[in-house]
C-alpha positions as CSV (number, residue, x, y, z in Angstrom):
1,M,0.0,0.0,0.0
2,S,1.3,3.5,-0.9
3,D,0.4,4.9,2.5
4,K,2.7,2.6,4.4
5,L,5.6,4.2,6.3
6,K,8.8,3.4,4.5
7,I,11.7,2.6,6.9
8,V,15.4,2.0,6.5
9,L,17.6,0.6,9.3
10,I,21.3,1.0,10.0
11,D,22.9,-0.9,12.9
12,D,26.2,-2.7,13.2
13,Q,24.6,-5.6,15.1
14,C,23.1,-8.2,12.7
15,L,20.7,-9.5,15.4
16,C,19.3,-6.0,16.1
17,R,18.8,-5.3,12.4
18,R,17.1,-8.6,11.8
19,G,14.9,-8.4,14.9
20,L,13.7,-4.8,14.2
21,S,13.2,-5.6,10.5
22,E,10.9,-8.5,11.4
23,L,9.1,-6.5,14.1
24,L,8.3,-3.7,11.6
25,A,7.6,-6.0,8.7
26,N,4.9,-7.7,10.7
27,C,3.1,-4.3,11.2
28,Y,0.4,-3.5,8.6
29,D,1.5,0.1,8.2
30,F,5.3,-0.3,7.8
31,T,7.5,-1.3,4.8
32,V,11.2,-1.9,5.6
33,L,13.1,-0.8,2.5
34,G,16.4,-2.3,3.8
35,A,18.7,-2.8,6.7
36,T,22.5,-2.4,6.7
37,D,25.6,-1.6,8.7
38,N,27.3,0.1,5.8
39,I,26.9,3.7,4.7
40,G,27.6,2.8,1.1
41,E,24.7,0.4,1.1
42,L,22.5,3.0,2.9
43,R,22.8,5.7,0.3
44,P,20.8,3.8,-2.4
45,M,18.1,3.1,0.2
46,L,17.8,6.8,1.0
47,E,17.4,7.5,-2.7
48,M,14.1,5.5,-2.4
49,K,12.8,8.4,-0.2
50,P,12.0,6.6,3.0
51,D,9.9,8.3,5.7
52,L,12.3,7.5,8.5
53,M,15.7,6.1,9.1
54,I,16.4,4.3,12.3
55,V,20.0,4.6,13.4
56,D,22.1,3.0,16.1
57,M,24.1,5.4,18.3
58,R,27.1,3.2,19.0
59,M,28.4,2.0,15.7
60,K,31.8,1.5,14.2
61,P,33.6,2.9,12.4
62,L,31.1,5.8,12.2
63,D,28.8,6.4,15.2
64,G,25.2,7.3,14.6
65,L,25.5,11.1,15.2
66,S,28.5,11.3,12.9
67,L,26.6,9.3,10.3
68,I,23.6,11.6,10.4
69,T,25.9,14.7,10.2
70,K,27.7,13.3,7.2
71,L,24.4,12.4,5.4
72,R,23.0,15.9,6.1
73,G,26.2,17.3,4.5
74,E,25.6,15.2,1.4
75,G,22.0,16.5,1.1
76,Y,20.0,13.6,2.6
77,T,17.2,14.9,4.7
78,T,15.4,11.7,5.8
79,P,14.2,12.2,9.4
80,A,16.2,10.1,11.9
81,V,15.3,8.1,14.9
82,M,18.0,7.0,17.3
83,L,17.7,3.5,18.7
84,T,20.3,2.8,21.2
85,M,21.4,1.2,24.5
86,S,22.7,4.5,25.8
87,D,20.7,6.3,28.4
88,S,23.3,9.0,28.7
89,E,21.9,12.5,29.1
90,S,24.8,13.9,27.0
91,D,24.0,11.5,24.2
92,L,20.3,12.4,24.4
93,T,21.2,16.1,24.3
94,N,23.6,15.8,21.4
95,A,21.1,13.7,19.4
96,I,18.3,16.2,19.9
97,R,20.6,19.1,18.9
98,A,21.6,17.1,15.8
99,G,18.0,17.1,14.8
100,V,16.9,13.6,15.5
101,R,13.1,13.1,15.8
102,G,13.2,10.3,18.3
103,Y,15.5,8.8,20.9
104,L,14.5,5.3,21.8
105,L,16.2,2.6,23.9
106,K,16.7,-1.0,22.8
107,D,15.3,-2.3,26.1
108,M,11.9,-0.8,25.4
109,A,9.0,-3.2,24.8
110,P,8.5,-4.0,21.1
111,D,5.0,-2.5,21.1
112,D,6.3,0.7,22.6
113,V,9.0,1.0,20.0
114,V,6.4,0.5,17.2
115,D,4.1,3.1,18.8
116,A,7.0,5.6,19.2
117,I,8.0,5.2,15.5
118,R,4.4,5.9,14.5
119,R,4.3,9.0,16.6
120,V,7.6,10.3,15.1
121,A,6.2,9.7,11.7
122,A,3.1,11.7,12.7
123,G,5.4,14.7,13.6
124,E,6.1,14.2,17.3
125,L,9.4,14.5,19.0
126,V,9.6,11.2,21.0
127,V,12.0,10.0,23.6
128,A,12.0,6.8,25.6
129,P,9.9,7.0,28.7
130,T,12.9,6.5,31.0
131,M,14.6,9.4,29.3
132,T,11.7,11.9,29.7
133,M,13.0,13.5,32.9
134,K,16.4,14.0,31.3
135,M,14.8,15.6,28.3
136,I,12.7,17.8,30.6
137,D,15.8,18.9,32.5
138,M,17.6,19.7,29.3
139,L,14.7,21.8,27.9
140,R,14.2,23.6,31.2
141,G,17.8,24.6,31.2
142,E,17.5,25.9,27.7
143,Q,14.3,27.8,28.5
144,A,15.5,29.3,31.7
145,G,14.7,33.0,31.8
146,Q,12.1,32.8,29.0
147,E,8.6,34.0,29.6
148,P,6.0,31.3,29.4
149,K,3.7,31.7,26.4
150,N,1.2,28.9,27.2
151,S,-1.2,28.4,30.0
152,L,-2.3,25.1,31.6
153,K,-5.5,26.9,32.6
154,L,-6.9,26.0,29.2
155,L,-6.9,22.3,30.1
156,T,-9.7,20.3,31.6
157,E,-9.2,18.4,34.8
158,R,-8.8,15.2,32.9
159,E,-6.3,16.7,30.5
160,R,-4.2,18.0,33.4
161,E,-4.4,14.5,35.0
162,I,-3.1,13.0,31.8
163,L,-0.4,15.7,31.4
164,Q,0.8,15.0,35.0
165,L,1.3,11.3,34.0
166,L,3.0,12.3,30.8
167,S,5.5,14.4,32.8
168,R,6.4,11.3,34.7
169,G,7.4,9.6,31.5
170,E,4.3,7.3,31.2
171,S,3.4,5.9,27.8
172,N,-0.1,6.2,26.4
173,K,-0.7,2.5,27.2
174,A,0.4,3.0,30.8
175,I,-1.8,6.1,31.2
176,A,-4.8,4.2,29.8
177,Q,-4.3,1.4,32.4
178,T,-3.8,3.9,35.3
179,L,-7.0,5.9,34.5
180,S,-9.0,2.9,33.3
181,I,-9.7,4.5,29.9
182,S,-9.0,3.3,26.4
183,Y,-5.7,3.8,24.6
184,D,-7.5,5.7,21.8
185,T,-9.1,8.0,24.4
186,V,-5.6,8.8,25.8
187,K,-4.3,9.6,22.3
188,Q,-7.3,11.9,21.7
189,H,-6.7,13.7,25.0
190,V,-3.0,14.2,24.2
191,R,-3.8,15.7,20.8
192,H,-6.2,18.1,22.5
193,I,-3.5,19.0,25.1
194,L,-1.0,19.8,22.4
195,N,-3.5,21.8,20.4
196,K,-4.6,23.9,23.3
197,L,-1.1,24.6,24.4
198,N,0.1,25.2,20.8
199,L,3.0,22.7,21.3
200,S,4.5,20.3,18.9
201,S,5.4,17.4,21.3
202,R,4.3,15.8,24.6
203,V,7.8,16.4,26.0
204,K,7.4,20.1,25.6
205,A,4.0,19.9,27.3
206,A,5.6,17.9,30.2
207,V,8.3,20.6,30.5
208,L,5.6,23.3,30.8
209,F,3.7,21.2,33.4
210,T,6.8,20.6,35.6
211,K,7.8,24.3,35.3
212,E,4.4,25.5,36.4
213,Q,4.3,23.0,39.3
214,G,7.7,24.3,40.4
215,E,6.5,27.9,40.3
216,Q,3.4,27.0,42.3
217,S,5.5,25.2,45.0
218,N,7.7,28.3,45.3
219,D,4.7,30.6,45.6
220,E,3.2,28.4,48.3
221,S,6.4,28.1,50.3
222,P,6.2,30.1,53.6
223,S,8.4,33.2,53.6
224,R,11.0,33.5,56.3
């Protein structure tokens, strides 16, 4: 089908390439154009105009970030998702600054990886749930001193409840289980939250929430 998401994979571990290829190939909405550990083999795949390339961080001889930088210099603009074992905050920061659209960990559940890739393809910036707080800390540092342009007062009580769980790094599936509502209902609420706050990703919404909570705590603290 022409509306399938076209994916290419680059990882220097054969087992990882094969496992992820099979995982995505078994999804109705993905087509895996190819998987390789070689940039020479990757270039023809990128000429096929994939929707996403999924890249390992720790590769030899060229690591994932250097690979992306090199490809960008050659004019390839395929959006990139980093799939890695590294939960380093510095690796996350460097990847986001390099323009990757997703930072996923190889120990995530397969269904969560698939869901995250779909969300990236839909335009979200997605990080592994266990990396959410590191991402929030990074963005809060970069936004220090900036005036807030959004207000959580626009949100309903249920939307605030969901946003609070998002700020803890919970996935849509986990939020659905916690609140005893359907997965699709959670997705709809998240879309409404982002639209109301005029934000492009759930991570940015989580940053806004934690920042407001911190400001409220400071306001409520007794003066000495």
